[in-house]
C-alpha positions as CSV (number, residue, x, y, z in Angstrom):
1,X,58.1,101.1,127.8
2,X,60.5,103.9,127.0
3,X,60.6,103.9,123.2
4,X,58.7,107.2,123.2
5,X,61.9,108.9,124.5
6,X,63.6,108.7,121.1
7,X,62.5,111.2,118.4
8,X,63.1,110.1,114.8
9,X,64.5,112.6,112.4
10,X,63.0,113.1,108.9
11,X,66.4,112.6,107.2
12,X,67.3,109.1,106.1
13,X,70.0,107.5,104.0
14,X,68.9,104.9,101.4
15,X,70.9,102.5,99.3
16,X,72.1,104.2,96.1
17,X,72.8,101.8,93.2
18,X,74.7,104.6,91.4
19,X,77.6,104.3,94.0
20,X,79.9,102.0,92.1
21,X,83.5,100.9,92.1
22,X,85.5,99.1,89.5
23,X,86.6,95.5,90.0
24,X,88.7,93.2,88.0
25,X,86.6,90.9,85.8
26,X,88.2,87.8,84.3
27,X,85.7,85.9,82.1
28,X,86.0,82.1,82.5
29,X,88.6,82.3,85.3
30,X,87.1,79.2,86.9
31,X,87.3,77.1,83.8
32,X,89.8,74.3,84.0
33,X,90.8,74.3,80.3
34,X,94.0,75.0,78.5
35,X,92.7,77.8,76.3
36,X,90.9,80.1,78.7
37,X,88.3,82.6,77.7
38,X,90.6,85.3,79.0
39,X,93.4,84.5,76.5
40,X,90.9,84.2,73.7
41,X,89.4,87.6,74.6
42,X,92.8,89.3,74.5
43,X,93.4,87.8,71.1
44,X,90.1,89.1,69.7
45,X,90.9,92.6,71.0
46,X,94.4,92.3,69.4
47,X,92.8,91.6,66.0
48,X,90.7,94.8,66.0
49,X,92.1,97.4,63.6
50,X,93.5,100.6,65.0
51,X,90.5,102.7,64.1
52,X,88.0,100.4,65.8
53,X,90.3,100.0,68.9
54,X,90.5,103.8,69.3
55,X,86.8,104.3,68.8
56,X,85.9,101.6,71.4
57,X,88.3,103.0,74.0
58,X,87.0,106.5,73.4
59,X,83.4,105.5,73.7
60,X,84.1,103.5,76.9
61,X,85.9,106.4,78.5
62,X,83.1,108.8,77.6
63,X,80.4,106.5,78.9
64,X,82.0,105.7,82.2
65,X,84.6,108.4,82.8
66,X,82.4,110.7,84.9
67,X,81.6,107.8,87.3
68,X,85.2,107.1,88.2
69,X,88.5,108.8,89.0
70,X,91.3,108.3,86.4
71,X,89.5,105.5,84.6
72,X,92.4,105.1,82.1
73,X,94.8,104.3,84.9
74,X,92.5,101.6,86.2
75,X,92.3,100.0,82.7
76,X,96.1,100.1,82.6
77,X,96.3,98.4,86.0
78,X,93.8,95.7,85.0
79,X,95.8,95.1,81.8
80,X,99.0,94.7,83.8
81,X,97.2,92.0,85.9
82,X,96.2,89.9,83.0
83,X,98.9,90.6,80.4
84,X,100.5,87.2,81.1
85,X,97.6,85.6,79.3
86,X,98.5,87.5,76.1
87,X,100.5,85.5,73.5
88,X,102.5,88.5,72.3
89,X,102.2,91.4,74.6
90,X,104.7,93.4,72.6
91,X,102.4,93.4,69.6
92,X,99.7,95.4,71.5
93,X,99.7,99.2,71.1
94,X,99.1,101.4,74.2
95,X,95.5,102.0,73.1
96,X,95.0,98.2,72.7
97,X,96.3,97.6,76.2
98,X,93.9,100.1,77.7
99,X,91.0,98.5,75.8
100,X,92.0,95.0,77.0
101,X,91.9,96.5,80.6
102,X,88.4,97.8,79.8
103,X,87.2,94.4,78.8
104,X,88.7,93.0,82.0
105,X,86.8,95.5,84.2
106,X,83.3,95.8,85.5
107,X,81.3,98.1,87.9
108,X,80.2,96.9,91.3
109,X,77.4,98.7,93.1
110,X,78.7,98.7,96.7
111,X,75.3,99.3,98.3
112,X,72.8,98.0,95.8
113,X,71.5,95.3,98.2
114,X,71.5,97.1,101.6
115,X,72.8,100.0,103.7
116,X,72.9,99.6,107.4
117,X,74.7,99.5,110.8
118,X,76.0,103.0,111.1
119,X,78.3,104.5,113.7
120,X,78.9,108.2,114.3
121,X,82.0,110.2,115.4
122,X,83.1,113.8,115.3
123,X,84.5,114.6,111.8
124,X,88.2,115.6,111.5
125,X,87.1,118.9,109.8
126,X,85.2,121.2,112.1
127,X,85.7,124.4,110.0
128,X,83.0,126.7,108.8
129,X,80.4,125.8,111.4
130,X,78.0,128.0,113.3
131,X,77.5,128.0,117.1
132,X,75.9,124.8,118.3
133,X,76.9,122.8,115.3
134,X,79.1,119.7,115.0
135,X,80.2,118.0,111.8
136,X,80.2,114.2,112.1
137,X,81.5,111.3,110.1
138,X,79.0,108.4,109.7
139,X,80.4,105.0,108.9
140,X,78.1,102.6,107.0
141,X,78.0,98.9,106.2
142,X,77.2,98.8,102.5
143,X,76.2,95.5,100.9
144,X,76.3,94.7,97.2
145,X,75.8,91.7,95.0
146,X,76.7,88.4,96.6
147,X,76.2,89.9,100.1
148,X,79.7,91.4,99.9
149,X,80.1,94.1,102.6
150,X,82.4,97.1,102.6
151,X,82.8,100.2,104.8
152,X,81.5,103.5,103.4
153,X,81.1,106.9,104.9
154,X,78.8,109.9,105.0
155,X,79.2,113.4,106.4
156,X,76.5,115.3,108.3
157,X,76.1,118.4,110.5
158,X,74.3,118.2,113.8
159,X,72.6,121.3,115.4
160,X,71.8,123.8,116.4
161,X,69.3,121.9,118.5
162,X,67.9,118.8,116.7
163,X,68.7,120.0,113.2
164,X,70.4,117.5,111.0
165,X,71.9,118.1,107.5
166,X,73.5,115.2,105.6
167,X,76.1,116.1,103.0
168,X,75.3,115.0,99.4
169,X,77.0,111.7,98.7
170,X,77.3,112.0,94.9
171,X,80.7,111.8,93.2
172,X,83.0,109.0,92.1
173,X,84.0,106.4,94.7
174,X,87.6,105.6,95.5
175,X,88.9,102.3,97.0
176,X,91.8,102.7,99.4
177,X,95.2,101.8,98.1
178,X,97.6,99.5,100.0
179,X,100.5,101.3,101.6
180,X,103.5,100.2,103.6
181,X,102.7,99.1,107.1
182,X,104.8,98.9,110.2
183,X,104.0,95.4,111.5
184,X,103.8,94.7,115.3
185,X,105.8,91.9,116.7
186,X,103.5,91.4,119.6
187,X,100.5,90.8,117.3
188,X,102.6,88.2,115.3
189,X,103.4,86.5,118.6
190,X,99.7,86.5,119.6
191,X,98.6,85.1,116.2
192,X,101.1,82.3,116.3
193,X,100.1,81.4,119.9
194,X,96.4,81.2,118.9
195,X,97.3,78.5,116.4
196,X,99.7,76.8,118.7
197,X,102.5,77.4,116.2
198,X,105.6,77.3,118.4
199,X,108.7,75.7,117.0
200,X,112.4,76.4,116.3
201,X,111.6,78.4,113.1
202,X,109.0,80.7,114.8
203,X,111.3,81.2,117.8
204,X,114.2,82.1,115.5
205,X,112.1,84.6,113.5
206,X,110.6,86.2,116.6
207,X,114.0,86.6,118.2
208,X,115.3,88.4,115.0
209,X,112.4,90.8,114.6
210,X,112.2,94.2,116.3
211,X,109.1,95.5,118.0
212,X,108.0,97.2,114.8
213,X,109.2,96.2,111.3
214,X,108.3,96.5,107.6
215,X,107.7,93.9,105.0
216,X,111.3,94.0,103.7
217,X,112.7,93.3,107.2
218,X,110.3,90.4,107.7
219,X,111.3,88.8,104.4
220,X,114.9,89.3,105.1
221,X,114.6,87.5,108.4
222,X,112.9,84.6,106.7
223,X,115.6,84.6,104.0
224,X,118.3,84.3,106.7
225,X,116.9,81.2,108.4
226,X,119.5,78.4,108.6
227,X,119.0,75.7,106.0
228,X,119.0,73.0,108.7
229,X,115.7,74.6,110.1
230,X,114.1,75.0,106.6
231,X,114.8,71.4,105.7
232,X,112.7,70.1,108.6
233,X,109.4,68.4,107.6
234,X,107.4,71.3,109.1
235,X,109.6,74.0,107.5
236,X,107.4,75.0,104.5
237,X,104.2,74.8,106.5
238,X,105.7,77.1,109.2
239,X,106.9,79.6,106.7
240,X,103.4,79.7,105.1
241,X,101.8,80.2,108.4
242,X,104.2,83.0,109.4
243,X,103.5,84.8,106.1
244,X,99.7,84.3,106.4
245,X,99.7,85.6,110.0
246,X,101.9,88.6,109.2
247,X,99.7,89.5,106.2
248,X,96.6,90.0,108.4
249,X,98.0,93.5,109.2
250,X,97.9,96.0,106.4
251,X,97.5,99.8,105.7
252,X,95.5,101.6,103.2
253,X,95.1,105.3,102.2
254,X,93.1,107.6,100.0
255,X,94.2,110.6,97.8
256,X,94.1,113.9,99.6
257,X,91.5,115.3,97.2
258,X,88.8,112.7,98.0
259,X,85.8,113.7,100.1
260,X,85.0,111.4,103.0
261,X,81.8,110.1,101.4
262,X,83.8,109.0,98.3
263,X,86.1,106.7,100.3
264,X,85.5,102.9,100.4
265,X,87.3,100.5,102.7
266,X,87.3,97.4,100.5
267,X,88.2,93.9,101.6
268,X,92.0,93.5,101.1
269,X,92.9,90.2,102.7
270,X,91.7,86.6,102.4
271,X,90.1,86.8,105.8
272,X,88.0,89.7,104.5
273,X,87.2,88.2,101.1
274,X,83.5,88.0,101.8
275,X,83.2,91.3,103.6
276,X,84.1,93.9,106.2
277,X,81.1,94.1,108.5
278,X,79.7,96.4,111.2
279,X,82.5,98.9,111.8
280,X,82.2,100.5,115.3
281,X,84.1,103.8,115.2
282,X,85.1,105.8,118.2
283,X,87.3,108.9,118.8
284,X,90.0,107.7,121.2
285,X,90.9,110.6,123.4
286,X,94.0,109.3,125.2
287,X,97.0,111.0,123.8
288,X,97.3,114.2,121.7
289,X,95.9,114.5,119.2
290,X,93.0,112.0,119.5
291,X,92.8,109.2,116.9
292,X,90.0,107.3,115.4
293,X,89.7,103.6,116.3
294,X,87.3,101.0,115.2
295,X,86.5,97.3,115.3
296,X,84.9,95.4,112.5
297,X,84.2,91.8,111.5
298,X,86.2,90.2,108.7
299,X,84.3,87.4,106.9
300,X,85.8,84.9,104.5
301,X,82.7,83.0,103.6
302,X,83.1,80.4,106.3
303,X,84.4,82.0,109.4
304,X,84.5,85.4,111.1
305,X,87.5,87.2,112.7
306,X,87.7,90.4,114.8
307,X,89.7,93.2,113.3
308,X,90.8,96.7,114.6
309,X,91.7,99.8,112.7
310,X,93.3,103.1,113.7
311,X,93.3,106.3,111.7
312,X,94.6,109.8,112.5
313,X,92.3,111.5,109.9
314,X,89.9,109.0,108.3
315,X,92.1,109.1,105.2
316,X,95.0,106.8,106.3
317,X,94.0,103.5,108.0
318,X,96.0,100.7,109.6
319,X,94.2,97.4,110.0
320,X,95.3,94.7,112.5
321,X,93.9,91.5,113.9
322,X,92.4,91.3,117.4
323,X,93.7,88.3,119.4
324,X,92.6,86.5,122.6
325,X,89.5,84.9,124.0
326,X,87.7,88.3,124.3
327,X,87.9,88.8,120.6
328,X,86.4,85.5,119.4
329,X,83.0,86.8,118.3
330,X,81.2,89.7,116.6
331,X,80.3,93.0,118.2
332,X,83.5,94.3,120.0
333,X,83.3,97.9,120.9
334,X,86.3,99.9,122.3
335,X,86.1,102.4,125.2
336,X,87.0,105.9,124.1
337,X,89.8,106.1,126.6
338,X,91.8,104.0,129.0
339,X,90.2,103.4,132.4
340,X,92.6,102.9,135.3
341,X,95.4,102.7,132.7
342,X,93.8,99.7,131.0
343,X,92.4,99.4,127.5
344,X,88.8,98.0,127.7
345,X,86.2,96.8,125.3
346,X,82.7,95.5,125.3
347,X,82.3,92.1,123.7
348,X,79.9,89.1,123.3
349,X,82.3,86.2,123.4
350,X,79.6,83.7,124.2
351,X,77.3,84.9,121.4
352,X,74.5,86.1,123.7
353,X,75.9,88.1,126.7
354,X,77.5,91.6,126.9
355,X,80.9,91.2,128.6
356,X,83.8,93.4,129.5
357,X,87.3,92.4,128.3
358,X,90.8,93.9,129.1
359,X,93.8,94.1,126.7
360,X,96.8,92.5,128.5
361,X,100.5,93.3,128.1
362,X,100.8,90.8,125.2
363,X,98.0,92.6,123.3
364,X,95.5,89.8,123.8
365,X,91.9,90.5,124.8
366,X,91.3,88.5,128.0
367,X,88.3,86.3,129.0
368,X,85.4,88.8,129.5
369,X,83.5,89.5,132.7
370,X,79.8,89.2,132.0
371,X,77.8,92.4,132.4
372,X,74.3,91.8,131.0
373,X,72.7,88.7,129.6
374,X,69.3,87.9,128.1
375,X,66.8,88.9,130.7
376,X,63.8,90.9,129.5
377,X,61.2,89.6,127.0
378,X,62.5,91.7,124.2
379,X,66.1,90.4,124.5
380,X,65.7,86.7,125.4
381,X,67.5,85.4,122.3
382,X,70.7,87.5,122.8
383,X,72.0,90.9,123.7
384,X,74.9,92.9,122.5
385,X,76.2,96.4,122.3
386,X,75.3,99.2,119.9
387,X,78.7,100.8,119.8
388,X,81.3,102.1,122.1
389,X,80.4,103.3,125.6
390,X,79.6,107.0,125.8
391,X,81.1,108.9,128.8
392,X,78.7,110.9,130.9
393,X,79.0,112.4,134.4
394,X,76.6,109.7,135.7
395,X,78.6,106.8,134.2
396,X,79.4,105.0,130.9
397,X,76.2,105.0,128.8
398,X,76.1,101.7,126.8
399,X,73.5,101.4,124.0
400,X,72.5,97.8,123.7
401,X,70.6,95.6,121.2
402,X,68.3,92.8,122.1
403,X,66.7,90.1,120.0
404,X,63.1,88.9,120.8
405,X,60.3,86.9,119.2
406,X,60.4,86.6,115.4
407,X,64.1,87.8,115.6
408,X,62.9,91.3,116.2
409,X,65.8,93.7,117.2
410,X,65.3,96.6,119.5
411,X,67.7,99.0,121.2
412,X,68.1,99.5,125.0
413,X,70.7,101.0,127.4
414,X,72.8,100.2,130.4
415,X,74.9,102.5,132.7
416,X,78.3,101.4,133.9
417,X,80.3,102.8,136.8
418,X,82.9,105.3,135.5
419,X,85.8,104.0,137.6
420,X,84.6,100.3,137.7
421,X,83.1,99.6,134.3
422,X,82.6,96.0,135.4
423,X,79.7,97.2,137.6
424,X,76.3,97.8,136.0
425,X,74.7,100.6,138.0
426,X,71.5,101.1,136.1
427,X,69.5,99.9,133.1
428,X,66.7,101.3,131.0
429,X,63.4,99.4,131.5
430,X,62.0,98.3,128.2
431,X,63.5,99.6,125.0
432,X,64.7,103.0,123.7
433,X,64.0,102.3,120.0
434,X,62.1,99.6,118.3
435,X,61.0,99.1,114.6
436,X,58.0,101.1,113.6
437,X,55.5,99.8,111.1
438,X,57.3,101.6,108.3
439,X,60.6,100.1,109.3
440,X,59.6,96.5,109.5
441,X,60.3,95.6,105.9
442,X,63.7,95.3,104.3
443,X,66.7,93.2,103.4
444,X,66.6,92.0,107.1
445,X,63.1,92.6,108.4
446,X,62.1,93.8,111.9
447,X,65.5,95.2,112.9
448,X,66.8,98.5,114.3
449,X,70.5,98.4,114.9
450,X,73.3,100.8,115.5
451,X,77.1,100.6,115.7
452,X,77.5,103.8,117.8
453,X,76.2,107.2,118.6
454,X,77.5,110.3,120.4
455,X,76.4,113.2,122.6
456,X,76.2,116.7,121.3
457,X,74.8,119.7,123.1
458,X,73.0,117.5,125.7
459,X,71.4,115.3,123.0
460,X,72.1,111.6,122.4
461,X,72.4,111.2,118.6
462,X,71.7,107.7,117.5
463,X,72.1,106.6,113.8
464,X,70.5,103.3,113.2
465,X,69.8,100.8,110.4
466,X,66.1,100.1,109.8
467,X,65.7,96.5,108.5
468,X,68.9,97.1,106.4
469,X,66.6,99.1,104.0
470,X,67.8,102.5,105.1
471,X,69.7,104.4,107.8
472,X,67.7,106.7,110.1
473,X,68.6,109.1,112.9
474,X,67.0,109.5,116.3
475,X,67.7,111.9,119.2
476,X,66.9,111.9,122.9
477,X,68.1,114.2,125.7
478,X,70.7,112.5,127.8
479,X,69.0,113.7,130.9
480,X,65.8,111.9,129.8
481,X,67.6,108.6,129.3
482,X,69.4,108.8,132.6
483,X,66.2,109.8,134.5
484,X,64.3,106.8,132.9
485,X,66.9,104.3,134.1
486,X,66.3,102.0,137.0
487,X,69.0,101.5,139.6
488,X,70.5,98.0,139.1
489,X,69.9,95.5,141.9
490,X,73.0,94.3,143.9
491,X,73.4,91.1,141.8
492,X,74.0,93.3,138.8
493,X,76.5,95.5,140.5
494,X,79.6,93.6,139.6
495,X,82.4,92.6,141.9
496,X,83.2,94.7,145.0
């Protein structure tokens, strides 16, 4: 077994219930009655005298103000969302409106239940470091009440040597705010094709749209549709499907003054309503300057969908759907550059086998070529990747996860040919990292799992979730991993 190769660091990240965001709270919103609890609540606030209203608002701002940025603005926003329930909005003073917003707000602890599944990339800010150091950004799956997942971040400094310093994560959290997005026509085409939505309305809309377009252009094209098309029996359903497919792409951004660890990527579409899971970040080096890319799983409570994001600076993010047969399951990981002019990704389209998929000219991920399936005892249930392939002189180093008896997760490794990534040229016998006795218990027991590591100064740095109870860090010299690998037999060498 090769699990002795990985050396665990003493530094860990644990779920912090003090990390909270503010969500809209509407009491009785599910009650099917004429006089809702929300309307009655606003009326009760309106009947408070001015002195009591001012005191309550002041006390609330003092009690919660240090935990959030611009709390009064959030209260005003929440009031604006529910003011239609007020009988006479004009009778409410500005102070009363803020207080109504406070009653329609509540805190949500984003990682109160679990913290897990990290990935690691070079941080956009490398200033102020000493020789042998690298600042990194660590993405985190944070899980709160109701098993709702969002994406959070931490910052750390690696080196010199195996030293690791994680930046303090205190401070108010900020949820990204929606911004204007330049939609892609090819993604709309692919989304419509997946649902077999091809008729005169969709054809007319696609013909009128440019390659990149904004929301106003999209709505103008819909508004210009001929009445004889809209009057068809399928007209309204087609319009709804067009809007729903188009809305799966969006953009979000954070204020310039926010630190990375204060930023939260929060579910923003119906497809993400029950969570954004397992972000796999990679620094994509094709082009200048490099950009951050990631894949994640959107979950709506019933089904999953693969999503991609791109960011120049980890402050501005653009989210888009992933289309095609290679993107129909969890665990997609992008290569950090094109290979032979092609965009490639690892995937697990069948749920149990690591495969290689290619992005075609229509931006659809194609049927994958299998690379590695369940074979060894520790991975007989299923295998998958633990993040994007890492380029080395010897080949693409792929960290893998396998599931064995009692649903025990462990981490292994493969080596792919640099020029022909469809060829497995070596694999690590046994496991690189497995749950220790102290890591067995947690929100999901008996699991070590990563969404991506990196190489710095000859060391492979591997952040990993331990039973979803905490995030740990392990290191191993790259030369030691490569030396321990066994040459793949011909049947695992891919196509010639």
